[in-house]
C-alpha positions in Angstrom: 0.0 0.0 0.0 1.1 3.6 -0.6 0.2 6.3 2.0 0.6 10.0 2.0 1.6 11.3 5.4 1.2 14.9 6.7 3.0 16.3 9.8 2.2 19.8 11.2 2.3 19.2 15.0 4.8 21.9 15.9 7.4 23.9 13.8 8.0 21.6 10.8 5.7 21.5 7.9 6.2 18.0 6.4 4.7 15.5 3.9 5.9 12.2 2.6 4.9 9.2 0.6 5.7 5.8 2.0 5.1 2.3 0.7 4.4 -0.7 2.8 4.6 -4.2 1.2 2.3 -7.1 2.0 5.2 -8.6 4.1 5.5 -5.5 6.2 8.6 -4.0 4.6 8.7 -0.2 4.3 10.1 2.1 1.6 10.2 6.0 1.6 9.2 7.3 -1.8 9.6 10.9 -0.8 10.1 12.9 2.4 9.9 16.7 2.4 10.4 18.8 5.5 10.3 22.6 5.8 11.7 23.9 9.0 10.3 27.1 10.6 13.4 27.8 12.7 14.0 31.2 11.0 10.4 32.3 11.8 10.8 31.5 15.5 14.5 32.2 16.3 13.9 35.9 17.2 11.4 34.7 20.0 13.7 32.1 21.4 11.0 29.4 21.0 8.0 28.3 18.9 5.1 30.9 18.7 1.9 28.8 18.0 0.2 31.5 15.9 3.2 31.9 13.7 3.6 28.2 13.3 -0.1 27.7 12.3 0.1 30.5 9.7 3.3 29.1 8.3 1.7 25.7 7.9 -1.3 27.3 6.1 1.0 29.2 3.7 3.3 26.2 2.7 1.6 22.9 3.3 -0.1 22.6 -0.2 3.3 23.2 -1.7 5.0 20.6 0.5 2.4 18.0 -0.3 2.7 18.8 -4.1 6.5 18.3 -3.9 6.2 15.1 -1.9 3.8 13.7 -4.5 6.0 14.8 -7.4 9.1 13.4 -5.7 7.4 10.0 -5.2 6.3 9.9 -8.8 2.7 9.0 -7.9 -0.8 10.5 -8.1 -3.5 11.0 -5.6 -5.6 8.4 -7.3 -2.8 5.9 -6.7 -2.8 6.4 -2.9 -4.3 3.8 -0.6 -4.8 6.2 2.2 -4.0 9.7 3.6 -2.6 9.9 7.1 -2.1 13.0 9.2 -0.8 13.7 12.7 -3.9 14.4 14.8 -2.0 15.1 18.1 -0.4 15.6 20.4 0.7 19.1 19.4 -0.2 22.7 18.9 -3.8 22.9 18.1 -3.4 25.4 15.3 -1.0 23.3 13.4 -3.0 20.1 14.1 -6.2 21.7 12.5 -4.2 22.8 9.4 -2.8 19.2 8.7 -5.8 17.2 9.7 -8.2 19.4 7.7 -6.0 19.2 4.7 -5.8 15.4 5.0 -9.7 15.2 5.3 -10.1 17.2 2.2 -7.8 15.0 0.2 -9.4 11.8 1.6 -12.9 13.1 0.7 -12.2 14.4 -2.8 -10.1 11.3 -3.7 -12.3 8.9 -2.0 -9.4 7.4 0.1 -9.4 6.2 3.8 -8.3 8.7 6.5 -5.9 7.7 9.2 -5.5 10.1 12.1 -2.1 9.3 13.6 -0.8 9.8 17.1 2.5 11.7 16.7 4.1 9.6 19.5 3.0 6.4 17.9 4.6 7.5 14.7 7.9 8.0 16.5 7.4 4.6 18.2 7.0 2.7 14.9 9.6 4.5 12.9 12.2 1.8 13.6 10.0 -0.8 11.8 10.2 1.4 8.7 13.9 1.7 8.8 15.0 -1.6 10.3 11.9 -3.9 10.2 12.3 -4.9 13.8 9.7 -7.2 15.4 7.7 -6.6 18.5 8.1 -6.2 21.5 10.8 -3.7 21.8 11.8 -0.9 24.3 11.4 2.7 23.1 13.3 5.6 24.5 11.4 8.7 23.2 13.2 11.9 24.0 12.2 15.2 22.3 11.5 18.8 23.2 8.0 17.9 24.6 8.3 14.2 25.6 10.6 12.0 27.5 9.3 8.4 28.0 10.4 4.8 28.2 7.8 2.6 26.5 7.2 -1.0 25.9 6.1 -1.2 22.3 4.1 -4.5 22.1 2.3 -4.0 18.8 0.5 -1.4 16.7 -1.7 0.4 19.1 -0.4 -1.5 22.1 2.0 0.6 24.3 2.8 0.4 28.0 4.5 3.4 29.6 7.3 2.1 31.8 8.6 5.6 32.9 8.4 9.3 32.0 9.4 12.8 33.0 7.9 14.3 36.1 8.5 17.8 34.9 10.7 18.9 32.0 11.3 16.9 29.0 15.1 16.4 28.1 14.8 18.4 24.9 12.9 21.2 26.8 15.7 21.3 29.5 18.3 21.5 26.8 16.5 24.5 25.2 16.1 26.3 28.5 19.7 25.9 29.4 20.7 27.3 26.0 18.4 30.3 26.6 20.0 30.8 30.0 23.5 30.7 28.4 22.5 33.2 25.7 22.8 30.7 23.0 20.7 30.9 19.8 17.6 28.9 19.1 17.1 26.0 18.6 19.1 25.4 21.9 19.6 21.7 22.0 22.2 21.4 19.2 23.9 24.6 20.4 24.4 23.1 23.9 25.9 20.0 22.3 28.2 22.1 20.2 29.4 24.1 23.1 29.9 21.0 25.3 32.3 19.5 22.8 35.0 21.9 24.0 33.9 22.1 27.6 35.0 20.4 30.8 32.2 18.1 32.0 33.7 17.7 35.5 34.1 21.3 36.4 30.6 21.8 38.0 29.3 19.3 40.4 25.7 19.0 39.2 23.0 16.6 40.7 21.8 13.5 39.0 18.1 13.4 39.8 16.3 10.1 40.4 19.5 8.1 40.2 19.1 4.7 41.7 15.3 4.8 41.9 13.6 1.5 41.2 11.1 3.1 38.8 12.1 4.5 35.4 11.0 8.1 35.8 12.9 11.2 35.0 13.1 14.7 36.7 15.1 17.5 35.2 13.8 20.7 36.8 16.3 20.4 39.7 19.3 19.8 37.5 18.3 22.9 35.5 18.0 25.0 38.6 21.3 23.7 39.9 23.0 24.8 36.7 21.5 28.3 36.9 22.8 28.7 40.5 26.3 27.6 39.4 26.2 30.2 36.6 25.1 32.9 39.0 28.0 32.2 41.3 30.6 32.9 38.6 28.7 35.7 36.8 29.6 37.3 34.5 30.3 34.1 32.7 33.0 33.9 30.0 32.8 31.8 26.8 34.8 29.0 28.4 32.4 29.1 31.4 29.5 28.6 28.9 31.3 25.6 27.4 32.0 24.1 30.8 28.4 24.7 32.0 27.0 23.1 28.8 29.5 20.1 29.1 28.6 19.6 32.7 24.9 19.7 32.1 25.1 17.3 29.1 27.1 14.8 31.1 24.6 15.0 34.0 21.8 14.3 31.6 23.7 11.4 30.0 24.3 9.8 33.4 20.6 10.1 34.3 19.6 8.6 30.9 21.8 5.7 31.4 20.6 5.0 34.9 16.9 5.5 34.1 17.2 3.2 31.0 18.8 0.5 33.1 15.8 0.6 35.3 13.4 0.8 32.4 14.9 -2.3 30.7 14.7 -4.3 34.0 11.0 -3.5 34.3 10.6 -4.4 30.6 12.2 -7.8 31.1 10.1 -8.5 34.2 6.8 -7.6 32.7 7.2 -8.3 29.0 10.2 -10.6 28.5 13.4 -9.8 26.5 13.1 -6.9 24.1 14.0 -7.4 20.5 15.8 -4.1 20.6 16.3 -0.8 22.4 14.9 1.8 20.0 15.5 5.5 20.3 13.4 8.3 18.7 12.8 12.0 19.0 15.1 15.0 18.4 17.3 14.3 21.4 18.2 11.0 19.8 20.2 13.0 17.2 22.7 14.0 20.0 25.8 12.0 19.4 26.8 11.7 23.1 23.3 10.5 23.9 23.5 7.8 21.2 26.8 6.6 22.5 25.4 6.0 26.0 22.4 4.3 24.5 24.7 1.9 22.6 26.4 1.1 25.8 23.2 0.5 27.7 21.8 -1.7 24.9 25.1 -3.8 25.0 24.9 -4.2 28.8 21.3 -5.4 28.5 22.2 -8.0 25.9 20.2 -6.3 23.1 20.9 -4.1 20.1 20.3 -0.3 19.7 18.1 0.6 16.7 18.4 4.4 16.0 16.8 5.7 12.9 18.8 8.3 10.9 18.7 11.7 12.5 16.4 13.1 9.8 13.8 10.5 10.8 14.2 11.1 14.5 13.0 14.7 14.3 9.5 15.4 13.1 8.8 14.3 9.6 6.1 13.1 7.3 7.5 9.7 6.6 6.9 8.5 10.2 3.3 9.7 9.9 2.8 7.9 6.6 4.3 4.8 8.0 2.3 4.8 11.1 -0.8 5.3 8.9 0.2 2.3 6.7 0.8 0.1 9.9 -2.6 1.0 11.2 -4.3 0.6 7.9 -2.8 -2.9 7.5 -4.7 -3.7 10.7 -8.0 -2.4 9.5 -7.8 0.8 11.4 -9.0 4.0 9.8 -10.8 7.1 11.0 -13.9 9.1 10.2 -13.9 12.5 8.6 -15.3 14.0 11.8 -12.2 12.9 13.8 -11.0 15.8 15.9 -7.5 16.9 16.7 -6.1 16.1 20.1 -3.6 18.6 21.6 -3.0 16.1 24.4 -3.1 12.5 23.3 -1.1 10.0 25.5 0.1 6.8 23.9 -1.9 4.9 26.5 -5.1 6.3 24.8 -4.1 5.0 21.3 -6.3 2.1 20.3 -5.0 -1.0 18.4 -6.9 -3.8 16.5 -7.9 -5.7 19.6 -9.1 -2.6 21.5 -11.1 -1.4 18.4 -12.8 -4.9 18.1 -13.6 -4.9 21.8 -15.1 -1.5 21.6 -17.3 -2.5 18.6 -18.5 -5.6 20.3 -19.2 -3.7 23.5 -21.2 -1.1 21.5 -23.2 -3.6 19.7 -24.0 -5.6 22.8 -25.0 -2.4 24.6 -27.4 -1.6 21.7 -28.9 -5.1 21.9 -29.4 -4.8 25.7 -31.1 -1.4 25.3 -33.4 -2.7 22.7 -34.3 -5.8 24.8 -35.1 -3.5 27.8 -37.5 -1.6 25.5 -39.2 -4.9 24.6 -37.9 -5.0 21.0 -36.9 -8.6 20.7 -36.0 -8.3 17.0 -33.7 -5.4 17.6 -32.1 -7.2 20.6 -31.4 -10.2 18.4 -29.9 -8.0 15.8 -27.7 -6.3 18.4 -26.5 -9.6 19.7 -25.6 -10.8 16.2 -23.8 -7.6 15.6 -21.8 -8.1 18.7 -20.7 -11.6 17.6 -19.7 -10.3 14.2 -17.9 -7.1 15.2 -14.5 -8.6 15.8 -14.4 -10.3 12.3 -15.8 -7.2 10.6 -13.1 -5.0 12.2 -10.3 -7.4 11.4 -11.4 -7.8 7.8 -12.2 -4.2 7.1 -8.8 -3.1 6.1 -6.9 -6.3 5.0 -6.3 -4.4 1.8 -6.6 -0.6 1.5 -8.5 -1.0 -1.8 -11.2 -3.0 0.0 -12.2 -0.1 2.3 -15.3 1.9 1.6 -14.8 5.5 0.5 -15.6 8.1 3.1 -19.1 9.4 2.7 -19.4 13.3 2.5 -21.7 14.9 5.0 -25.1 15.9 3.7 -25.6 19.5 2.8 
């Protein structure tokens, strides 16, 4: 199947076309990403209104280029996928509405993709790894350790209690007077700094759970900077190096705990997978490699361009869901907050359909309508099979019906 993916959750306007074979292998036919860094740099962070307007202005062109690069037509698509959350509401509305319009006009299935699920499944696109695997998701807005057991089947093993890792990097960069985006700048300055100069805390170290906490580390670094103010260029380098080393030590410890929990609850992972913008940090990748080796598994790290936000991961997640018969209605709303735990998979969807049909049958029986009750019971019995067979092939799915009027 061939799927168009649209990503507009934050400050990248992206579209891609991805192919998924019947055997489950993936191939990227095109992947176009337009960064909005220049638009937001003056403000030191993403301005939601500016981001939404930039998506409106450029998304059609980005989609057109993705389709052209892929050498395909809208009629040849099997589905249209769009990130429906979590993210900035303005951007989500732009991307999801555009996907709905294409799906309606071209009579293709719509798949509303959870942005975090797209990150979680990217390693299956690039490396074809099997379930279950342990995911370390670290970005500007999210820090989680997740057991990925299947499409739509995710168990959170640990997460941040306050700042995400990427968020902490950005705030430290702003404190040091470094340009936006801050994460790569902190990494760059740290390369020529002394990571042992400042004694910074390692929050949550040694805890049996797999949670993170970074606000105290951030505060400790600010206090160290205030002690030596005004800070020199070398001070900045040393502060960045000390901060980065503290984060790396925390990541190593938290992942050891997360992998122990994974093995106890889900057995041996097929791999340790990393995703999100922080995964592009070379020092973070090195420690992840070491932790994977210690745990007797392998590290799967998609290329940096697929770790940050992109359309290929949305298209692939859409293809993975479509292969399991999962698609969405044209009235599907965007979700600014949408935890992975609320993402449904094939089994959950089938159970929901059965429960709904059984409830309808029970209500009809209570009203004395025996015929309707029988129909409801029959529908309940058939719901699982209908759900499983609805999307075995994208071409078998019914076209979305436009609303009347």
